[in-house]
KOLMAR-784968 format. One record per atom (N, C-alpha, C): x, y, z; residue in three letters. Coordinates in steps of 0.001 Angstrom, whole numbers, padded with zeros to 6 digits, always signed. Layout:
% KOLMAR-784968
<site><xx>X</xx><yy>Y</yy><zz>Z</zz><rest>Ala</rest></site>
...
% end
This chain:
% KOLMAR-784968
<site><xx>+054381</xx><yy>+041782</yy><zz>+009631</zz><rest>Met</rest></site>
<site><xx>+054085</xx><yy>+040927</yy><zz>+008498</zz><rest>Met</rest></site>
<site><xx>+054781</xx><yy>+041522</yy><zz>+007263</zz><rest>Met</rest></site>
<site><xx>+055352</xx><yy>+040669</yy><zz>+006465</zz><rest>Asp</rest></site>
<site><xx>+056066</xx><yy>+041156</yy><zz>+005284</zz><rest>Asp</rest></site>
<site><xx>+055085</xx><yy>+041496</yy><zz>+004152</zz><rest>Asp</rest></site>
<site><xx>+055627</xx><yy>+042082</yy><zz>+003100</zz><rest>Lys</rest></site>
<site><xx>+054790</xx><yy>+042539</yy><zz>+001975</zz><rest>Lys</rest></site>
<site><xx>+054078</xx><yy>+041392</yy><zz>+001285</zz><rest>Lys</rest></site>
<site><xx>+054757</xx><yy>+040245</yy><zz>+001155</zz><rest>Gln</rest></site>
<site><xx>+054125</xx><yy>+039114</yy><zz>+000481</zz><rest>Gln</rest></site>
<site><xx>+052953</xx><yy>+038584</yy><zz>+001309</zz><rest>Gln</rest></site>
<site><xx>+053121</xx><yy>+038554</yy><zz>+002623</zz><rest>Gly</rest></site>
<site><xx>+052031</xx><yy>+038110</yy><zz>+003492</zz><rest>Gly</rest></site>
<site><xx>+050832</xx><yy>+039039</yy><zz>+003420</zz><rest>Gly</rest></site>
<site><xx>+051100</xx><yy>+040337</yy><zz>+003375</zz><rest>Glu</rest></site>
<site><xx>+050010</xx><yy>+041303</yy><zz>+003258</zz><rest>Glu</rest></site>
<site><xx>+049295</xx><yy>+041167</yy><zz>+001923</zz><rest>Glu</rest></site>
<site><xx>+050049</xx><yy>+040947</yy><zz>+000846</zz><rest>Ala</rest></site>
<site><xx>+049451</xx><yy>+040767</yy><zz>-000478</zz><rest>Ala</rest></site>
<site><xx>+048613</xx><yy>+039488</yy><zz>-000519</zz><rest>Ala</rest></site>
<site><xx>+049092</xx><yy>+038436</yy><zz>+000146</zz><rest>Tyr</rest></site>
<site><xx>+048350</xx><yy>+037174</yy><zz>+000198</zz><rest>Tyr</rest></site>
<site><xx>+047004</xx><yy>+037379</yy><zz>+000886</zz><rest>Tyr</rest></site>
<site><xx>+047009</xx><yy>+038047</yy><zz>+002038</zz><rest>Trp</rest></site>
<site><xx>+045764</xx><yy>+038254</yy><zz>+002767</zz><rest>Trp</rest></site>
<site><xx>+044840</xx><yy>+039214</yy><zz>+002046</zz><rest>Trp</rest></site>
<site><xx>+045406</xx><yy>+040185</yy><zz>+001340</zz><rest>Lys</rest></site>
<site><xx>+044580</xx><yy>+041088</yy><zz>+000552</zz><rest>Lys</rest></site>
<site><xx>+043874</xx><yy>+040330</yy><zz>-000567</zz><rest>Lys</rest></site>
<site><xx>+044587</xx><yy>+039425</yy><zz>-001233</zz><rest>Ala</rest></site>
<site><xx>+043983</xx><yy>+038613</yy><zz>-002293</zz><rest>Ala</rest></site>
<site><xx>+042921</xx><yy>+037678</yy><zz>-001721</zz><rest>Ala</rest></site>
<site><xx>+043207</xx><yy>+037090</yy><zz>-000573</zz><rest>Thr</rest></site>
<site><xx>+042251</xx><yy>+036178</yy><zz>+000064</zz><rest>Thr</rest></site>
<site><xx>+040985</xx><yy>+036916</yy><zz>+000484</zz><rest>Thr</rest></site>
<site><xx>+041145</xx><yy>+038061</yy><zz>+001117</zz><rest>Leu</rest></site>
<site><xx>+039971</xx><yy>+038829</yy><zz>+001547</zz><rest>Leu</rest></site>
<site><xx>+039195</xx><yy>+039383</yy><zz>+000361</zz><rest>Leu</rest></site>
<site><xx>+039886</xx><yy>+039723</yy><zz>-000718</zz><rest>Gly</rest></site>
<site><xx>+039191</xx><yy>+040163</yy><zz>-001929</zz><rest>Gly</rest></site>
<site><xx>+038318</xx><yy>+039070</yy><zz>-002504</zz><rest>Gly</rest></site>
<site><xx>+038854</xx><yy>+037850</yy><zz>-002549</zz><rest>Leu</rest></site>
<site><xx>+038086</xx><yy>+036709</yy><zz>-003039</zz><rest>Leu</rest></site>
<site><xx>+036879</xx><yy>+036452</yy><zz>-002136</zz><rest>Leu</rest></site>
<site><xx>+037086</xx><yy>+036471</yy><zz>-000831</zz><rest>Leu</rest></site>
<site><xx>+035979</xx><yy>+036240</yy><zz>+000102</zz><rest>Leu</rest></site>
<site><xx>+034903</xx><yy>+037314</yy><zz>-000023</zz><rest>Leu</rest></site>
<site><xx>+035304</xx><yy>+038549</yy><zz>-000224</zz><rest>Thr</rest></site>
<site><xx>+034341</xx><yy>+039631</yy><zz>-000388</zz><rest>Thr</rest></site>
<site><xx>+033481</xx><yy>+039403</yy><zz>-001619</zz><rest>Thr</rest></site>
<site><xx>+034107</xx><yy>+039015</yy><zz>-002721</zz><rest>Lys</rest></site>
<site><xx>+033357</xx><yy>+038769</yy><zz>-003956</zz><rest>Lys</rest></site>
<site><xx>+032403</xx><yy>+037590</yy><zz>-003794</zz><rest>Lys</rest></site>
<site><xx>+032865</xx><yy>+036526</yy><zz>-003172</zz><rest>Ile</rest></site>
<site><xx>+032021</xx><yy>+035341</yy><zz>-002984</zz><rest>Ile</rest></site>
<site><xx>+030851</xx><yy>+035654</yy><zz>-002058</zz><rest>Ile</rest></site>
<site><xx>+031099</xx><yy>+036395</yy><zz>-000985</zz><rest>Leu</rest></site>
<site><xx>+030010</xx><yy>+036749</yy><zz>-000077</zz><rest>Leu</rest></site>
<site><xx>+029006</xx><yy>+037686</yy><zz>-000741</zz><rest>Leu</rest></site>
<site><xx>+029460</xx><yy>+038547</yy><zz>-001632</zz><rest>Ala</rest></site>
<site><xx>+028541</xx><yy>+039421</yy><zz>-002362</zz><rest>Ala</rest></site>
<site><xx>+027621</xx><yy>+038599</yy><zz>-003263</zz><rest>Ala</rest></site>
<site><xx>+028191</xx><yy>+037628</yy><zz>-003972</zz><rest>Val</rest></site>
<site><xx>+027366</xx><yy>+036757</yy><zz>-004823</zz><rest>Val</rest></site>
<site><xx>+026392</xx><yy>+035957</yy><zz>-003959</zz><rest>Val</rest></site>
<site><xx>+026882</xx><yy>+035434</yy><zz>-002849</zz><rest>Trp</rest></site>
<site><xx>+026040</xx><yy>+034668</yy><zz>-001932</zz><rest>Trp</rest></site>
<site><xx>+024861</xx><yy>+035512</yy><zz>-001447</zz><rest>Trp</rest></site>
<site><xx>+025124</xx><yy>+036774</yy><zz>-001080</zz><rest>Phe</rest></site>
<site><xx>+024065</xx><yy>+037655</yy><zz>-000608</zz><rest>Phe</rest></site>
<site><xx>+023057</xx><yy>+037950</yy><zz>-001715</zz><rest>Phe</rest></site>
<site><xx>+023565</xx><yy>+038265</yy><zz>-002910</zz><rest>Leu</rest></site>
<site><xx>+022665</xx><yy>+038590</yy><zz>-004020</zz><rest>Leu</rest></site>
<site><xx>+021772</xx><yy>+037417</yy><zz>-004391</zz><rest>Leu</rest></site>
<site><xx>+022327</xx><yy>+036201</yy><zz>-004346</zz><rest>Val</rest></site>
<site><xx>+021534</xx><yy>+035032</yy><zz>-004720</zz><rest>Val</rest></site>
<site><xx>+020535</xx><yy>+034675</yy><zz>-003623</zz><rest>Val</rest></site>
<site><xx>+020987</xx><yy>+034624</yy><zz>-002378</zz><rest>Ser</rest></site>
<site><xx>+020090</xx><yy>+034176</yy><zz>-001310</zz><rest>Ser</rest></site>
<site><xx>+019081</xx><yy>+035244</yy><zz>-000930</zz><rest>Ser</rest></site>
<site><xx>+019542</xx><yy>+036434</yy><zz>-000623</zz><rest>Phe</rest></site>
<site><xx>+018635</xx><yy>+037486</yy><zz>-000174</zz><rest>Phe</rest></site>
<site><xx>+018026</xx><yy>+038237</yy><zz>-001348</zz><rest>Phe</rest></site>
<site><xx>+018857</xx><yy>+038537</yy><zz>-002332</zz><rest>Gly</rest></site>
<site><xx>+018389</xx><yy>+039310</yy><zz>-003482</zz><rest>Gly</rest></site>
<site><xx>+017398</xx><yy>+038554</yy><zz>-004341</zz><rest>Gly</rest></site>
<site><xx>+017849</xx><yy>+037444</yy><zz>-004940</zz><rest>Ala</rest></site>
<site><xx>+016992</xx><yy>+036691</yy><zz>-005860</zz><rest>Ala</rest></site>
<site><xx>+015871</xx><yy>+035964</yy><zz>-005126</zz><rest>Ala</rest></site>
<site><xx>+016129</xx><yy>+035525</yy><zz>-003909</zz><rest>Gly</rest></site>
<site><xx>+015117</xx><yy>+034762</yy><zz>-003176</zz><rest>Gly</rest></site>
<site><xx>+014077</xx><yy>+035614</yy><zz>-002485</zz><rest>Gly</rest></site>
<site><xx>+014427</xx><yy>+036883</yy><zz>-002143</zz><rest>Ile</rest></site>
<site><xx>+013501</xx><yy>+037717</yy><zz>-001370</zz><rest>Ile</rest></site>
<site><xx>+013240</xx><yy>+039065</yy><zz>-002045</zz><rest>Ile</rest></site>
<site><xx>+014304</xx><yy>+039861</yy><zz>-002233</zz><rest>Leu</rest></site>
<site><xx>+014122</xx><yy>+041233</yy><zz>-002724</zz><rest>Leu</rest></site>
<site><xx>+013593</xx><yy>+041304</yy><zz>-004147</zz><rest>Leu</rest></site>
<site><xx>+014158</xx><yy>+040514</yy><zz>-005042</zz><rest>Phe</rest></site>
<site><xx>+013786</xx><yy>+040570</yy><zz>-006449</zz><rest>Phe</rest></site>
<site><xx>+012871</xx><yy>+039427</yy><zz>-006866</zz><rest>Phe</rest></site>
<site><xx>+012294</xx><yy>+038729</yy><zz>-005912</zz><rest>Ala</rest></site>
<site><xx>+011467</xx><yy>+037561</yy><zz>-006220</zz><rest>Ala</rest></site>
<site><xx>+010251</xx><yy>+037939</yy><zz>-007058</zz><rest>Ala</rest></site>
<site><xx>+009618</xx><yy>+039041</yy><zz>-006750</zz><rest>Asp</rest></site>
<site><xx>+008430</xx><yy>+039438</yy><zz>-007515</zz><rest>Asp</rest></site>
<site><xx>+008766</xx><yy>+039722</yy><zz>-008973</zz><rest>Asp</rest></site>
<site><xx>+009911</xx><yy>+040375</yy><zz>-009217</zz><rest>Met</rest></site>
<site><xx>+010324</xx><yy>+040649</yy><zz>-010595</zz><rest>Met</rest></site>
<site><xx>+010706</xx><yy>+039361</yy><zz>-011322</zz><rest>Met</rest></site>
<site><xx>+011359</xx><yy>+038452</yy><zz>-010615</zz><rest>Leu</rest></site>
<site><xx>+011803</xx><yy>+037199</yy><zz>-011232</zz><rest>Leu</rest></site>
<site><xx>+010660</xx><yy>+036217</yy><zz>-011454</zz><rest>Leu</rest></site>
<site><xx>+009573</xx><yy>+036379</yy><zz>-010728</zz><rest>Asn</rest></site>
<site><xx>+008460</xx><yy>+035435</yy><zz>-010847</zz><rest>Asn</rest></site>
<site><xx>+007768</xx><yy>+035504</yy><zz>-012199</zz><rest>Asn</rest></site>
<site><xx>+008038</xx><yy>+036531</yy><zz>-012990</zz><rest>Gly</rest></site>
<site><xx>+007493</xx><yy>+036600</yy><zz>-014337</zz><rest>Gly</rest></site>
<site><xx>+008145</xx><yy>+035609</yy><zz>-015284</zz><rest>Gly</rest></site>
<site><xx>+009299</xx><yy>+035096</yy><zz>-014900</zz><rest>Ile</rest></site>
<site><xx>+010036</xx><yy>+034105</yy><zz>-015695</zz><rest>Ile</rest></site>
<site><xx>+009818</xx><yy>+032747</yy><zz>-015043</zz><rest>Ile</rest></site>
<site><xx>+009548</xx><yy>+031732</yy><zz>-015855</zz><rest>His</rest></site>
<site><xx>+009319</xx><yy>+030389</yy><zz>-015316</zz><rest>His</rest></site>
<site><xx>+010465</xx><yy>+029460</yy><zz>-015701</zz><rest>His</rest></site>
<site><xx>+010856</xx><yy>+028630</yy><zz>-014760</zz><rest>Leu</rest></site>
<site><xx>+011908</xx><yy>+027634</yy><zz>-014967</zz><rest>Leu</rest></site>
<site><xx>+011381</xx><yy>+026293</yy><zz>-014489</zz><rest>Leu</rest></site>
<site><xx>+011186</xx><yy>+025375</yy><zz>-015416</zz><rest>Gly</rest></site>
<site><xx>+010651</xx><yy>+024062</yy><zz>-015060</zz><rest>Gly</rest></site>
<site><xx>+009230</xx><yy>+024135</yy><zz>-014548</zz><rest>Gly</rest></site>
<site><xx>+008466</xx><yy>+025126</yy><zz>-014982</zz><rest>Gly</rest></site>
<site><xx>+007090</xx><yy>+025259</yy><zz>-014548</zz><rest>Gly</rest></site>
<site><xx>+006909</xx><yy>+026053</yy><zz>-013265</zz><rest>Gly</rest></site>
<site><xx>+007994</xx><yy>+026499</yy><zz>-012658</zz><rest>Tyr</rest></site>
<site><xx>+007923</xx><yy>+027254</yy><zz>-011414</zz><rest>Tyr</rest></site>
<site><xx>+008424</xx><yy>+028679</yy><zz>-011647</zz><rest>Tyr</rest></site>
<site><xx>+007879</xx><yy>+029647</yy><zz>-010925</zz><rest>Pro</rest></site>
<site><xx>+008385</xx><yy>+031011</yy><zz>-011033</zz><rest>Pro</rest></site>
<site><xx>+009861</xx><yy>+031070</yy><zz>-010614</zz><rest>Pro</rest></site>
<site><xx>+010651</xx><yy>+031867</yy><zz>-011318</zz><rest>Leu</rest></site>
<site><xx>+012094</xx><yy>+031907</yy><zz>-011082</zz><rest>Leu</rest></site>
<site><xx>+012443</xx><yy>+032387</yy><zz>-009674</zz><rest>Leu</rest></site>
<site><xx>+011700</xx><yy>+033344</yy><zz>-009137</zz><rest>Gly</rest></site>
<site><xx>+011947</xx><yy>+033797</yy><zz>-007766</zz><rest>Gly</rest></site>
<site><xx>+011757</xx><yy>+032675</yy><zz>-006761</zz><rest>Gly</rest></site>
<site><xx>+010693</xx><yy>+031898</yy><zz>-006932</zz><rest>Phe</rest></site>
<site><xx>+010447</xx><yy>+030750</yy><zz>-006063</zz><rest>Phe</rest></site>
<site><xx>+011546</xx><yy>+029705</yy><zz>-006227</zz><rest>Phe</rest></site>
<site><xx>+011960</xx><yy>+029469</yy><zz>-007478</zz><rest>Trp</rest></site>
<site><xx>+012997</xx><yy>+028471</yy><zz>-007750</zz><rest>Trp</rest></site>
<site><xx>+014299</xx><yy>+028859</yy><zz>-007067</zz><rest>Trp</rest></site>
<site><xx>+014690</xx><yy>+030138</yy><zz>-007165</zz><rest>Phe</rest></site>
<site><xx>+015920</xx><yy>+030583</yy><zz>-006495</zz><rest>Phe</rest></site>
<site><xx>+015811</xx><yy>+030432</yy><zz>-004991</zz><rest>Phe</rest></site>
<site><xx>+014665</xx><yy>+030761</yy><zz>-004432</zz><rest>Ala</rest></site>
<site><xx>+014491</xx><yy>+030666</yy><zz>-002986</zz><rest>Ala</rest></site>
<site><xx>+014549</xx><yy>+029222</yy><zz>-002508</zz><rest>Ala</rest></site>
<site><xx>+014085</xx><yy>+028279</yy><zz>-003323</zz><rest>Gln</rest></site>
<site><xx>+014004</xx><yy>+026892</yy><zz>-002886</zz><rest>Gln</rest></site>
<site><xx>+015184</xx><yy>+026031</yy><zz>-003314</zz><rest>Gln</rest></site>
<site><xx>+015633</xx><yy>+026154</yy><zz>-004567</zz><rest>Gln</rest></site>
<site><xx>+016665</xx><yy>+025250</yy><zz>-005062</zz><rest>Gln</rest></site>
<site><xx>+017841</xx><yy>+025958</yy><zz>-005720</zz><rest>Gln</rest></site>
<site><xx>+017574</xx><yy>+027031</yy><zz>-006422</zz><rest>Gly</rest></site>
<site><xx>+018627</xx><yy>+027697</yy><zz>-007187</zz><rest>Gly</rest></site>
<site><xx>+019759</xx><yy>+028194</yy><zz>-006324</zz><rest>Gly</rest></site>
<site><xx>+019420</xx><yy>+028721</yy><zz>-005156</zz><rest>Ser</rest></site>
<site><xx>+020470</xx><yy>+029225</yy><zz>-004276</zz><rest>Ser</rest></site>
<site><xx>+021379</xx><yy>+028096</yy><zz>-003793</zz><rest>Ser</rest></site>
<site><xx>+020835</xx><yy>+026920</yy><zz>-003600</zz><rest>Ile</rest></site>
<site><xx>+021653</xx><yy>+025783</yy><zz>-003173</zz><rest>Ile</rest></site>
<site><xx>+022649</xx><yy>+025420</yy><zz>-004266</zz><rest>Ile</rest></site>
<site><xx>+022207</xx><yy>+025393</yy><zz>-005516</zz><rest>Tyr</rest></site>
<site><xx>+023121</xx><yy>+025099</yy><zz>-006627</zz><rest>Tyr</rest></site>
<site><xx>+024215</xx><yy>+026147</yy><zz>-006729</zz><rest>Tyr</rest></site>
<site><xx>+023853</xx><yy>+027413</yy><zz>-006550</zz><rest>Ile</rest></site>
<site><xx>+024838</xx><yy>+028490</yy><zz>-006600</zz><rest>Ile</rest></site>
<site><xx>+025826</xx><yy>+028347</yy><zz>-005441</zz><rest>Ile</rest></site>
<site><xx>+025355</xx><yy>+028007</yy><zz>-004257</zz><rest>Phe</rest></site>
<site><xx>+026235</xx><yy>+027850</yy><zz>-003103</zz><rest>Phe</rest></site>
<site><xx>+027251</xx><yy>+026736</yy><zz>-003338</zz><rest>Phe</rest></site>
<site><xx>+026809</xx><yy>+025625</yy><zz>-003882</zz><rest>Val</rest></site>
<site><xx>+027730</xx><yy>+024516</yy><zz>-004170</zz><rest>Val</rest></site>
<site><xx>+028749</xx><yy>+024943</yy><zz>-005230</zz><rest>Val</rest></site>
<site><xx>+028288</xx><yy>+025664</yy><zz>-006246</zz><rest>Ala</rest></site>
<site><xx>+029207</xx><yy>+026164</yy><zz>-007275</zz><rest>Ala</rest></site>
<site><xx>+030221</xx><yy>+027135</yy><zz>-006656</zz><rest>Ala</rest></site>
<site><xx>+029786</xx><yy>+027957</yy><zz>-005709</zz><rest>Leu</rest></site>
<site><xx>+030699</xx><yy>+028880</yy><zz>-005039</zz><rest>Leu</rest></site>
<site><xx>+031769</xx><yy>+028150</yy><zz>-004234</zz><rest>Leu</rest></site>
<site><xx>+031414</xx><yy>+027026</yy><zz>-003653</zz><rest>Ile</rest></site>
<site><xx>+032398</xx><yy>+026235</yy><zz>-002903</zz><rest>Ile</rest></site>
<site><xx>+033499</xx><yy>+025748</yy><zz>-003829</zz><rest>Ile</rest></site>
<site><xx>+033119</xx><yy>+025203</yy><zz>-004982</zz><rest>Phe</rest></site>
<site><xx>+034124</xx><yy>+024723</yy><zz>-005936</zz><rest>Phe</rest></site>
<site><xx>+034936</xx><yy>+025880</yy><zz>-006511</zz><rest>Phe</rest></site>
<site><xx>+034276</xx><yy>+027009</yy><zz>-006796</zz><rest>Phe</rest></site>
<site><xx>+034967</xx><yy>+028187</yy><zz>-007303</zz><rest>Phe</rest></site>
<site><xx>+035982</xx><yy>+028691</yy><zz>-006272</zz><rest>Phe</rest></site>
<site><xx>+035575</xx><yy>+028745</yy><zz>-005008</zz><rest>Tyr</rest></site>
<site><xx>+036467</xx><yy>+029191</yy><zz>-003932</zz><rest>Tyr</rest></site>
<site><xx>+037684</xx><yy>+028284</yy><zz>-003820</zz><rest>Tyr</rest></site>
<site><xx>+037467</xx><yy>+026987</yy><zz>-003848</zz><rest>Ala</rest></site>
<site><xx>+038581</xx><yy>+026041</yy><zz>-003740</zz><rest>Ala</rest></site>
<site><xx>+039568</xx><yy>+026213</yy><zz>-004888</zz><rest>Ala</rest></site>
<site><xx>+039047</xx><yy>+026389</yy><zz>-006101</zz><rest>Lys</rest></site>
<site><xx>+039918</xx><yy>+026555</yy><zz>-007267</zz><rest>Lys</rest></site>
<site><xx>+040707</xx><yy>+027858</yy><zz>-007179</zz><rest>Lys</rest></site>
<site><xx>+040019</xx><yy>+028953</yy><zz>-006856</zz><rest>Lys</rest></site>
<site><xx>+040689</xx><yy>+030253</yy><zz>-006790</zz><rest>Lys</rest></site>
<site><xx>+041684</xx><yy>+030314</yy><zz>-005631</zz><rest>Lys</rest></site>
<site><xx>+041363</xx><yy>+029707</yy><zz>-004488</zz><rest>Met</rest></site>
<site><xx>+042306</xx><yy>+029707</yy><zz>-003364</zz><rest>Met</rest></site>
<site><xx>+043541</xx><yy>+028893</yy><zz>-003703</zz><rest>Met</rest></site>
<site><xx>+043372</xx><yy>+027811</yy><zz>-004453</zz><rest>Asp</rest></site>
<site><xx>+044529</xx><yy>+027042</yy><zz>-004895</zz><rest>Asp</rest></site>
<site><xx>+045426</xx><yy>+027903</yy><zz>-005781</zz><rest>Asp</rest></site>
<site><xx>+044817</xx><yy>+028688</yy><zz>-006667</zz><rest>Gln</rest></site>
<site><xx>+045598</xx><yy>+029576</yy><zz>-007526</zz><rest>Gln</rest></site>
<site><xx>+046314</xx><yy>+030651</yy><zz>-006707</zz><rest>Gln</rest></site>
<site><xx>+045634</xx><yy>+031213</yy><zz>-005721</zz><rest>Ile</rest></site>
<site><xx>+046255</xx><yy>+032232</yy><zz>-004867</zz><rest>Ile</rest></site>
<site><xx>+047387</xx><yy>+031612</yy><zz>-004059</zz><rest>Ile</rest></site>
<site><xx>+047153</xx><yy>+030417</yy><zz>-003505</zz><rest>Asp</rest></site>
<site><xx>+048198</xx><yy>+029739</yy><zz>-002734</zz><rest>Asp</rest></site>
<site><xx>+049430</xx><yy>+029466</yy><zz>-003583</zz><rest>Asp</rest></site>
<site><xx>+049228</xx><yy>+029025</yy><zz>-004801</zz><rest>Arg</rest></site>
<site><xx>+050369</xx><yy>+028752</yy><zz>-005686</zz><rest>Arg</rest></site>
<site><xx>+051082</xx><yy>+030043</yy><zz>-006089</zz><rest>Arg</rest></site>
<site><xx>+050322</xx><yy>+031102</yy><zz>-006290</zz><rest>Lys</rest></site>
<site><xx>+050928</xx><yy>+032381</yy><zz>-006666</zz><rest>Lys</rest></site>
<site><xx>+051852</xx><yy>+032889</yy><zz>-005560</zz><rest>Lys</rest></site>
<site><xx>+051459</xx><yy>+032705</yy><zz>-004310</zz><rest>Phe</rest></site>
<site><xx>+052263</xx><yy>+033186</yy><zz>-003188</zz><rest>Phe</rest></site>
<site><xx>+053112</xx><yy>+032089</yy><zz>-002557</zz><rest>Phe</rest></site>
<site><xx>+053160</xx><yy>+030938</yy><zz>-003213</zz><rest>Asp</rest></site>
<site><xx>+053995</xx><yy>+029804</yy><zz>-002792</zz><rest>Asp</rest></site>
<site><xx>+053711</xx><yy>+029361</yy><zz>-001352</zz><rest>Asp</rest></site>
<site><xx>+052436</xx><yy>+029208</yy><zz>-001038</zz><rest>Val</rest></site>
<site><xx>+052038</xx><yy>+028670</yy><zz>+000268</zz><rest>Val</rest></site>
<site><xx>+051151</xx><yy>+027430</yy><zz>+000093</zz><rest>Val</rest></site>
<site><xx>+051224</xx><yy>+026832</yy><zz>-001099</zz><rest>His</rest></site>
<site><xx>+050361</xx><yy>+025693</yy><zz>-001410</zz><rest>His</rest></site>
<site><xx>+050880</xx><yy>+024410</yy><zz>-000767</zz><rest>His</rest></site>
<site><xx>+049981</xx><yy>+023454</yy><zz>-000679</zz><rest>Glu</rest></site>
<site><xx>+050326</xx><yy>+022124</yy><zz>-000196</zz><rest>Glu</rest></site>
<site><xx>+050337</xx><yy>+021168</yy><zz>-001369</zz><rest>Glu</rest></site>
<site><xx>+051288</xx><yy>+020284</yy><zz>-001392</zz><rest>Asp</rest></site>
<site><xx>+051350</xx><yy>+019292</yy><zz>-002478</zz><rest>Asp</rest></site>
<site><xx>+050769</xx><yy>+017986</yy><zz>-002080</zz><rest>Asp</rest></site>
% end
């Protein structure tokens, strides 16, 4: 594999690592591990830990999908492997 291909995959795996870290922190962290600490804050009448476990994580996941698509488009264009 040439240097540009290696750089492309390094950028792609870096992005995936960051997205999976956020996904883990939101789903497992905010929904389970830190739920007791977050429950002191209320959002819409519900404790924040409960909100993240039930609905907040879904909103974050959808936002991550759009963020991933945008960033991958930028990476593809940077390495000239994009589709028009």
